[in-house]
Structures are given as structure tokens and as C-alpha cells.
N, C-alpha and C positions, 0 to 999 in steps of 0.2 A: 502494500500499497503505501502510495506516495505522499508524505506527510504537507506537502506542498499544497496538493487541491480537496485537503479534508477542511472541513466545519467543525470549530469546536462543538463541544454537547454542553450544551447548560446542566448546570449539576449535577456534574461527572466524579464520582468521588472514588471509583474502582482505581487503587495506584498501578503503575505498570507494573509487570512480577521482573525480578530482579534478571531472569534468566533470559529475558526481551530488552533490556537495557543497550546491549551490544548495536544491536539490530535498527535499533532504535538512533542511537548515537552516531553510526556509518552512514545517514542522510545527512548529520549535522557536523561536518567537520572543524567549523570554526568554534562548536560548543565543547564545553568541560564540562562532568560529571563532580559536582562537589562534596568535597571530602566526607563526608556524612549520605552522599545517596541520595538527600532530600531535595537537590533542585540540578539547575541546568544553567552554566554560566557563561556569558561571551566579553571579550572584552574589546572596544571596539577603539579605535584611534583615526583622526581626524587633523586636518594641516593647521583648522583654526574652531575660535566658539561659533562661528555664524553655520561651518557645516556639521557641528555638533547636534549644535539646537536642532538644525532639518531634520534630523536622523532623529531625535528623541521626540518631533512635531509627530514624525513620522509611523514610530513607533508606539506613540497616542494612540493613534489613529486606527490604527490595526488591530489594536486591543478595546478600545470603546467597541470597533466592528464586529469581536468575535467574544466580547464580554469576558473576555483574560487577560485579565491586568500582573507585567512582571513587578518588582523591584527595579529600579532603576538609579545607579551614581552616577552623575554631570559635572563633569569639571572640563576646564578648555583642552580641549582637543581632545577628548575621551570620553567614554560612557561606558559603563556595568551595568549589564543585564543581569537578574536572575527570573526565570521562571519556575515554581511551583507551587501547588495545590494548597494549599491552606487545610481544607476540611477533608484534604486524604493522607496530611500531615506527610506529604512528599509528593512524587512525579507523577500525574496523569499523559493520558493520552494528548490529553488539551494541551499540555506543557510546552509539550514536541509538536504540535502544530502551530501552535505561534510561535517555535521559534524557528522552525521551518521557515517561515511569512517573511519575521525579522529578517532573514540571511538571503530572502532574495531581494529585499527592497533595495531599489537603484541608490538610494544614498550611501550604503556599503561597498558599490565599483566604483574601484579606479581610486581609493583611498589609502594612506599611506600603510604599510608595514606594522 
């Protein structure tokens, strides 16, 4: 199943099984599993604050459409994003769907490594 084409499922509380994590993460090469395996994280770098904020705003729009909202840390030239489903106390399919859609945002293309 391609995560990119999926829609979040409202009220989803079923955690992703540990054995399924490698397959979902394989579709998200820029994302990392947190040390406690309860969230997935991305650290994105940008040339300046304006590009960072364009990315933040694009993520906000996506999150509103999906009704699934990440934790974000924003600074000059960088943004950290973390997806987790609090009601599941960990990761659900919704987290991976949103992460895939964030990775596809045009604001991430052509940015500094």
C-alpha cells in the first residue's frame, strides 16, 4: 500500500505492530523512528527563515486536511517534525500517511542537505 495516496482515518487508535514498522519506514527514507519507538521524526533544513516558514505553513495545511497534527520545532533554517498518535500511545497508520505526504511537499525539494 502506498502511504502517499491514503487518507487518515478519524479516531484510529490501533497501534502499528512492531513487525510492520520496517516496511512503513522503508517508504519514508528521511524519517527516523524515535528512541522509544512511539513517534517518527524528520529534521528538515532550509536556506533561510522564509523557506522554513513556507514549509511549516504547508505542513499546517496538510495536517488540517488530514485532521492529524504533528509536534513541530521551528527555528532559523530548520524545522523538526514528530508524528505520534497520543490516543494510541504510539504510532498508527495515520502517522505514516501524514509523514509520507509531508515528504512529498514541494517545499522539501531542492533544499540544503
